[in-house]
Z-matrix of the N, CA and C atoms (Angstrom, degrees):
N
C 1 1.441
C 2 1.534 1 111.62
N 3 1.330 2 115.95 1 -35.32
C 4 1.455 3 119.53 2 179.00
C 5 1.533 4 111.39 3 -63.73
N 6 1.320 5 117.87 4 -39.45
C 7 1.454 6 122.52 5 177.33
C 8 1.523 7 109.84 6 -64.39
N 9 1.315 8 115.89 7 -40.62
C 10 1.464 9 121.22 8 179.89
C 11 1.525 10 110.51 9 -64.33
N 12 1.319 11 119.38 10 -41.24
C 13 1.460 12 123.95 11 179.37
C 14 1.533 13 109.89 12 -67.32
N 15 1.328 14 116.72 13 -41.49
C 16 1.455 15 120.96 14 179.03
C 17 1.529 16 110.13 15 -64.16
N 18 1.324 17 117.01 16 -40.89
C 19 1.448 18 121.63 17 179.03
C 20 1.525 19 110.06 18 -64.14
N 21 1.317 20 117.33 19 -41.62
C 22 1.472 21 120.53 20 178.23
C 23 1.518 22 110.53 21 -63.45
N 24 1.348 23 116.37 22 -42.17
C 25 1.463 24 119.80 23 179.16
C 26 1.535 25 110.70 24 -62.93
N 27 1.312 26 116.71 25 -41.96
C 28 1.462 27 120.39 26 178.36
C 29 1.523 28 110.85 27 -63.47
N 30 1.320 29 116.45 28 -42.61
C 31 1.467 30 120.32 29 178.52
C 32 1.524 31 111.39 30 -62.85
N 33 1.318 32 116.33 31 -42.28
C 34 1.466 33 120.34 32 178.95
C 35 1.528 34 109.72 33 -64.66
N 36 1.333 35 117.14 34 -42.82
C 37 1.465 36 120.52 35 178.71
C 38 1.535 37 110.56 36 -62.65
N 39 1.337 38 116.97 37 -42.19
C 40 1.461 39 120.76 38 178.64
C 41 1.524 40 111.17 39 -64.98
N 42 1.338 41 116.30 40 -38.70
C 43 1.469 42 119.94 41 177.42
C 44 1.522 43 111.54 42 -65.00
N 45 1.322 44 116.67 43 -40.90
C 46 1.465 45 120.70 44 178.33
C 47 1.531 46 109.94 45 -63.86
N 48 1.341 47 115.90 46 -44.00
C 49 1.462 48 120.79 47 177.94
C 50 1.526 49 110.76 48 -62.24
N 51 1.313 50 116.58 49 -44.32
C 52 1.473 51 120.75 50 179.47
C 53 1.522 52 110.31 51 -62.08
N 54 1.330 53 117.47 52 -41.02
C 55 1.468 54 121.62 53 179.60
C 56 1.527 55 110.56 54 -63.20
N 57 1.337 56 117.19 55 -39.36
C 58 1.464 57 121.11 56 177.65
C 59 1.531 58 110.91 57 -64.85
N 60 1.332 59 116.23 58 -41.09
C 61 1.454 60 119.99 59 178.01
C 62 1.525 61 111.18 60 -65.04
N 63 1.318 62 117.15 61 -39.79
C 64 1.467 63 121.60 62 177.42
C 65 1.524 64 109.70 63 -63.05
N 66 1.328 65 116.88 64 -43.85
C 67 1.467 66 120.81 65 178.89
C 68 1.539 67 110.75 66 -60.74
N 69 1.341 68 115.92 67 -43.18
C 70 1.460 69 119.87 68 178.67
C 71 1.529 70 111.02 69 -62.66
N 72 1.334 71 116.87 70 -43.24
C 73 1.463 72 120.63 71 178.32
C 74 1.526 73 111.38 72 -63.43
N 75 1.325 74 117.18 73 -42.58
C 76 1.466 75 120.50 74 178.08
C 77 1.522 76 110.58 75 -61.81
N 78 1.323 77 117.05 76 -39.15
C 79 1.461 78 121.83 77 177.83
C 80 1.526 79 110.41 78 -64.92
N 81 1.340 80 117.38 79 -43.47
C 82 1.459 81 121.65 80 178.59
C 83 1.526 82 110.71 81 -63.77
N 84 1.319 83 117.59 82 -41.27
C 85 1.461 84 121.83 83 178.83
C 86 1.521 85 110.21 84 -63.86
N 87 1.317 86 116.28 85 -42.12
C 88 1.466 87 120.79 86 178.68
C 89 1.533 88 110.77 87 -61.74
N 90 1.328 89 117.29 88 -45.34
C 91 1.463 90 121.15 89 178.57
C 92 1.526 91 110.74 90 -64.47
N 93 1.329 92 117.09 91 -38.39
C 94 1.463 93 121.67 92 178.04
C 95 1.524 94 110.53 93 -62.34
N 96 1.329 95 116.59 94 -44.24
C 97 1.471 96 120.56 95 179.00
C 98 1.520 97 110.84 96 -64.30
N 99 1.330 98 117.27 97 -39.76
C 100 1.461 99 120.75 98 177.14
C 101 1.529 100 110.35 99 -62.95
N 102 1.329 101 117.00 100 -41.75
C 103 1.467 102 121.09 101 178.65
C 104 1.520 103 111.22 102 -63.79
N 105 1.329 104 116.78 103 -42.04
C 106 1.460 105 120.45 104 177.85
C 107 1.524 106 111.27 105 -61.68
N 108 1.312 107 116.79 106 -41.59
C 109 1.463 108 120.48 107 179.22
C 110 1.530 109 110.55 108 -65.69
N 111 1.318 110 117.05 109 -41.95
C 112 1.465 111 120.43 110 178.08
C 113 1.531 112 110.15 111 -63.42
N 114 1.313 113 116.85 112 -40.71
C 115 1.460 114 120.92 113 177.31
C 116 1.522 115 110.95 114 -62.97
N 117 1.319 116 117.37 115 -43.86
C 118 1.462 117 121.84 116 178.66
C 119 1.525 118 110.31 117 -59.75
N 120 1.340 119 116.88 118 -44.56
C 121 1.462 120 120.80 119 179.86
C 122 1.531 121 111.09 120 -64.31
N 123 1.337 122 117.22 121 -40.87
C 124 1.470 123 120.42 122 176.91
C 125 1.515 124 111.36 123 -63.64
N 126 1.317 125 116.43 124 -42.26
C 127 1.462 126 119.62 125 178.44
C 128 1.528 127 110.91 126 -61.54
N 129 1.329 128 116.84 127 -40.43
C 130 1.470 129 120.44 128 177.68
C 131 1.525 130 110.43 129 -62.31
N 132 1.340 131 116.84 130 -43.98
C 133 1.468 132 120.45 131 -179.94
C 134 1.524 133 111.00 132 -62.98
N 135 1.324 134 116.38 133 -46.97
C 136 1.463 135 119.20 134 -178.91
C 137 1.517 136 111.59 135 -67.13
N 138 1.321 137 117.25 136 -36.38
C 139 1.459 138 119.28 137 177.51
C 140 1.522 139 109.98 138 -65.11
N 141 1.338 140 117.01 139 -43.98
C 142 1.460 141 120.77 140 177.37
C 143 1.523 142 109.98 141 -59.95
N 144 1.305 143 115.98 142 -43.90
C 145 1.464 144 120.89 143 -179.83
C 146 1.526 145 111.33 144 -62.35
N 147 1.312 146 117.25 145 -49.14
C 148 1.468 147 119.70 146 -175.74
C 149 1.520 148 112.94 147 -73.08
N 150 1.320 149 118.00 148 -23.63
C 151 1.463 150 118.89 149 -179.39
C 152 1.526 151 112.79 150 -90.08
N 153 1.330 152 118.04 151 -14.04
C 154 1.460 153 119.57 152 -177.65
C 155 1.535 154 113.50 153 -108.95
N 156 1.299 155 118.48 154 -13.92
C 157 1.462 156 120.65 155 178.66
C 158 1.520 157 110.97 156 -72.48
N 159 1.317 158 115.38 157 150.26
C 160 1.458 159 119.47 158 172.84
C 161 1.520 160 111.28 159 -81.76
N 162 1.337 161 116.57 160 -23.65
C 163 1.463 162 120.37 161 178.52
C 164 1.522 163 109.75 162 -69.48
N 165 1.305 164 114.92 163 149.46
C 166 1.463 165 120.12 164 175.90
C 167 1.522 166 107.78 165 -90.04
N 168 1.310 167 116.08 166 122.66
C 169 1.462 168 122.39 167 177.20
C 170 1.512 169 106.91 168 -107.92
N 171 1.322 170 116.62 169 132.90
C 172 1.454 171 118.74 170 -177.25
C 173 1.513 172 110.72 171 -146.34
N 174 1.313 173 114.49 172 157.38
C 175 1.464 174 121.79 173 171.98
C 176 1.518 175 107.18 174 -129.17
N 177 1.305 176 114.99 175 153.28
C 178 1.465 177 118.35 176 177.00
C 179 1.516 178 109.07 177 -141.77
N 180 1.322 179 114.79 178 157.83
C 181 1.460 180 120.18 179 178.68
C 182 1.526 181 109.78 180 -87.89
N 183 1.321 182 116.14 181 -178.39
C 184 1.461 183 121.36 182 -176.74
C 185 1.522 184 112.33 183 -64.21
N 186 1.329 185 117.67 184 -22.85
C 187 1.466 186 121.14 185 179.11
C 188 1.519 187 112.12 186 -84.22
N 189 1.329 188 117.70 187 -2.75
C 190 1.453 189 121.12 188 179.42
C 191 1.515 190 113.93 189 86.95
N 192 1.343 191 117.28 190 11.71
C 193 1.466 192 119.93 191 176.61
C 194 1.525 193 109.68 192 -88.32
N 195 1.334 194 115.52 193 136.73
C 196 1.451 195 120.49 194 179.74
C 197 1.534 196 108.85 195 -70.17
N 198 1.320 197 115.86 196 122.20
C 199 1.463 198 120.43 197 179.06
C 200 1.527 199 111.31 198 -98.23
N 201 1.325 200 116.39 199 -21.15
C 202 1.463 201 121.97 200 174.86
C 203 1.512 202 107.39 201 -150.83
N 204 1.311 203 115.79 202 142.23
C 205 1.464 204 120.95 203 171.89
C 206 1.520 205 107.00 204 -146.95
N 207 1.316 206 116.25 205 135.65
C 208 1.462 207 120.31 206 -175.17
C 209 1.527 208 111.02 207 -70.90
N 210 1.329 209 115.82 208 153.34
C 211 1.462 210 120.15 209 -178.87
C 212 1.525 211 114.42 210 -57.72
N 213 1.340 212 117.69 211 -20.48
C 214 1.469 213 119.77 212 -179.96
C 215 1.521 214 112.20 213 -63.00
N 216 1.338 215 117.57 214 -14.48
C 217 1.462 216 119.80 215 177.30
C 218 1.524 217 110.38 216 -60.34
N 219 1.332 218 116.78 217 -32.15
C 220 1.472 219 119.83 218 -179.49
C 221 1.519 220 110.66 219 -64.38
N 222 1.340 221 116.84 220 -44.72
C 223 1.462 222 121.05 221 179.86
C 224 1.528 223 110.46 222 -69.84
N 225 1.334 224 116.00 223 -42.71
C 226 1.462 225 120.37 224 -175.88
C 227 1.528 226 112.61 225 -70.11
N 228 1.341 227 116.14 226 -38.93
C 229 1.461 228 118.29 227 -169.99
C 230 1.527 229 114.76 228 -118.46
N 231 1.318 230 117.17 229 -18.51
C 232 1.459 231 119.38 230 -175.17
C 233 1.522 232 112.60 231 87.86
N 234 1.349 233 117.18 232 -10.26
C 235 1.459 234 120.32 233 177.27
C 236 1.523 235 109.46 234 -77.56
N 237 1.311 236 116.57 235 139.55
C 238 1.462 237 121.89 236 174.18
C 239 1.526 238 106.43 237 -83.17
N 240 1.334 239 116.75 238 147.11
C 241 1.465 240 120.80 239 -174.80
C 242 1.523 241 113.18 240 -47.61
N 243 1.312 242 117.55 241 -47.85
C 244 1.468 243 119.05 242 -175.72
C 245 1.531 244 112.66 243 -67.40
N 246 1.334 245 117.13 244 -12.93
C 247 1.462 246 119.71 245 177.56
C 248 1.528 247 112.15 246 -79.31
N 249 1.326 248 117.15 247 -18.18
C 250 1.463 249 119.40 248 -176.47
C 251 1.524 250 114.36 249 -120.11
N 252 1.329 251 118.29 250 -26.71
C 253 1.466 252 119.82 251 179.28
C 254 1.527 253 108.53 252 -67.98
N 255 1.322 254 115.17 253 140.02
C 256 1.470 255 123.64 254 -177.77
C 257 1.528 256 112.59 255 66.86
N 258 1.324 257 115.28 256 21.20
C 259 1.458 258 121.28 257 173.88
C 260 1.529 259 107.18 258 -119.99
N 261 1.305 260 116.58 259 164.96
C 262 1.452 261 120.68 260 178.47
C 263 1.527 262 109.92 261 -64.20
N 264 1.323 263 116.04 262 144.66
C 265 1.465 264 120.22 263 177.31
C 266 1.516 265 110.86 264 -60.74
N 267 1.318 266 117.81 265 -20.64
C 268 1.463 267 122.39 266 -177.58
C 269 1.524 268 113.08 267 -68.70
N 270 1.335 269 117.19 268 -15.96
C 271 1.466 270 121.34 269 -176.98
C 272 1.522 271 111.50 270 -58.23
N 273 1.330 272 117.16 271 -39.36
C 274 1.467 273 119.76 272 -172.92
C 275 1.525 274 114.20 273 -111.14
N 276 1.326 275 119.33 274 -1.40
C 277 1.460 276 120.54 275 -173.61
C 278 1.520 277 112.38 276 -99.50
N 279 1.331 278 114.14 277 152.20
C 280 1.456 279 120.48 278 173.70
C 281 1.532 280 108.41 279 -71.90
N 282 1.335 281 117.53 280 158.60
C 283 1.472 282 119.72 281 179.88
C 284 1.534 283 113.13 282 -56.07
N 285 1.322 284 117.78 283 -39.91
C 286 1.471 285 120.21 284 179.83
C 287 1.525 286 110.75 285 -63.36
N 288 1.335 287 117.09 286 -40.65
C 289 1.457 288 120.27 287 179.05
C 290 1.528 289 111.37 288 -69.27
N 291 1.320 290 116.28 289 -36.27
C 292 1.467 291 119.94 290 176.88
C 293 1.521 292 109.53 291 -60.16
N 294 1.343 293 116.82 292 -45.54
C 295 1.464 294 120.84 293 178.39
C 296 1.525 295 110.46 294 -61.45
N 297 1.338 296 116.58 295 -42.08
C 298 1.459 297 121.48 296 179.41
C 299 1.530 298 110.64 297 -60.82
N 300 1.312 299 117.53 298 -47.75
C 301 1.460 300 121.24 299 -179.14
C 302 1.527 301 109.99 300 -64.45
N 303 1.318 302 117.41 301 -41.62
C 304 1.483 303 120.31 302 178.54
C 305 1.520 304 110.99 303 -60.49
N 306 1.324 305 116.99 304 -41.29
C 307 1.468 306 120.06 305 178.83
C 308 1.522 307 110.41 306 -63.53
N 309 1.317 308 116.20 307 -42.41
C 310 1.465 309 119.88 308 179.77
C 311 1.522 310 110.11 309 -63.64
N 312 1.314 311 116.51 310 -42.73
C 313 1.463 312 120.08 311 179.44
C 314 1.533 313 109.55 312 -62.04
N 315 1.328 314 116.87 313 -43.07
C 316 1.465 315 121.02 314 -179.07
C 317 1.523 316 111.89 315 -68.97
N 318 1.301 317 117.18 316 -44.28
C 319 1.463 318 121.30 317 -174.44
C 320 1.519 319 113.95 318 -83.35
N 321 1.334 320 116.60 319 -29.60
C 322 1.463 321 122.12 320 -165.52
C 323 1.527 322 106.29 321 47.03
N 324 1.339 323 113.64 322 63.70
C 325 1.457 324 122.22 323 -170.23
C 326 1.521 325 113.12 324 -59.20
N 327 1.306 326 115.53 325 170.20
C 328 1.458 327 122.40 326 -171.60
C 329 1.518 328 114.20 327 -66.31
N 330 1.341 329 119.54 328 -17.20
C 331 1.466 330 119.41 329 179.16
C 332 1.522 331 111.61 330 -86.04
N 333 1.329 332 117.40 331 5.92
C 334 1.452 333 121.17 332 178.88
C 335 1.524 334 109.76 333 -110.34
N 336 1.316 335 116.40 334 154.08
C 337 1.453 336 122.78 335 -177.28
C 338 1.517 337 109.90 336 -128.40
N 339 1.325 338 117.42 337 135.66
C 340 1.449 339 121.91 338 175.80
C 341 1.524 340 108.04 339 -84.64
N 342 1.334 341 117.52 340 125.99
C 343 1.458 342 121.40 341 178.68
C 344 1.515 343 109.70 342 -85.75
N 345 1.342 344 116.25 343 171.50
C 346 1.463 345 121.55 344 177.82
C 347 1.523 346 111.64 345 -59.51
N 348 1.324 347 116.98 346 -29.15
C 349 1.459 348 121.19 347 -178.69
C 350 1.530 349 111.89 348 -84.90
N 351 1.323 350 117.57 349 1.56
C 352 1.458 351 120.34 350 179.04
C 353 1.515 352 113.16 351 87.08
N 354 1.318 353 118.16 352 6.73
C 355 1.461 354 121.17 353 179.29
C 356 1.523 355 109.36 354 -85.13
N 357 1.307 356 116.07 355 148.19
C 358 1.455 357 121.41 356 175.92
C 359 1.516 358 107.41 357 -100.53
N 360 1.321 359 116.88 358 128.07
C 361 1.455 360 120.61 359 -178.99
C 362 1.521 361 109.21 360 -124.69
N 363 1.313 362 115.71 361 156.12
C 364 1.447 363 119.54 362 176.63
C 365 1.507 364 111.18 363 168.29
N 366 1.308 365 115.51 364 -176.60
C 367 1.462 366 122.58 365 -179.15
C 368 1.520 367 107.74 366 -109.27
N 369 1.313 368 115.83 367 126.49
C 370 1.465 369 120.96 368 179.98
C 371 1.514 370 108.42 369 -131.17
N 372 1.311 371 116.80 370 128.88
C 373 1.462 372 121.17 371 174.24
C 374 1.516 373 107.78 372 -91.91
N 375 1.315 374 116.61 373 136.47
C 376 1.462 375 120.27 374 179.31
C 377 1.507 376 110.56 375 -152.41
N 378 1.307 377 114.99 376 159.74
C 379 1.463 378 121.67 377 176.23
C 380 1.516 379 108.20 378 -113.42
N 381 1.317 380 114.27 379 143.78
C 382 1.456 381 119.40 380 177.72
C 383 1.510 382 110.45 381 -131.55
N 384 1.307 383 115.29 382 177.52
C 385 1.458 384 120.83 383 178.27
C 386 1.513 385 110.02 384 -99.75
N 387 1.327 386 115.79 385 139.02
C 388 1.450 387 119.44 386 167.72
C 389 1.517 388 106.38 387 -72.23
N 390 1.290 389 116.50 388 159.62
C 391 1.447 390 120.61 389 -175.98
C 392 1.523 391 111.25 390 -55.40
N 393 1.294 392 117.44 391 -30.43
C 394 1.473 393 121.37 392 -179.83
C 395 1.530 394 110.87 393 -92.94
N 396 1.346 395 118.05 394 27.07
C 397 1.465 396 126.13 395 174.19
C 398 1.520 397 114.04 396 68.44
N 399 1.308 398 119.14 397 25.54
C 400 1.456 399 122.83 398 176.53
C 401 1.539 400 106.73 399 -102.41
N 402 1.326 401 117.99 400 134.47
C 403 1.460 402 121.37 401 -177.67
C 404 1.527 403 110.54 402 -71.18
N 405 1.326 404 115.91 403 145.56
C 406 1.465 405 122.32 404 172.98
C 407 1.507 406 108.32 405 -137.07
N 408 1.334 407 116.39 406 167.35
C 409 1.464 408 118.94 407 174.66
C 410 1.445 409 114.14 408 135.06
């Protein structure tokens, strides 16, 4: 009988431990779902922002290829998105702006900030060419 009581106590202890682990997992899942929803809402806000601004917002990789450019580039420059994405930023910029961007890339000047993800962010003024070779910016 003593072995039977000890076994029951062990089973009850294991059940209590398992229930605590389940509760912790449910809590983690709940927090994960909340994070996903917050991320979705942020993505919606940023998408709305980048698609409605008149300013051209862009990102580029270390090789200088545009990895993202906002749809406003079409209105500002006449270039269609697929004509400039995954191409060098130099495709649409005036020589003076190209030099300016190169200096910023080289210097990582004081108006830029390194993010936690290692990205450099900041505000840069530049001039580009309209598709018909007219400057804009």
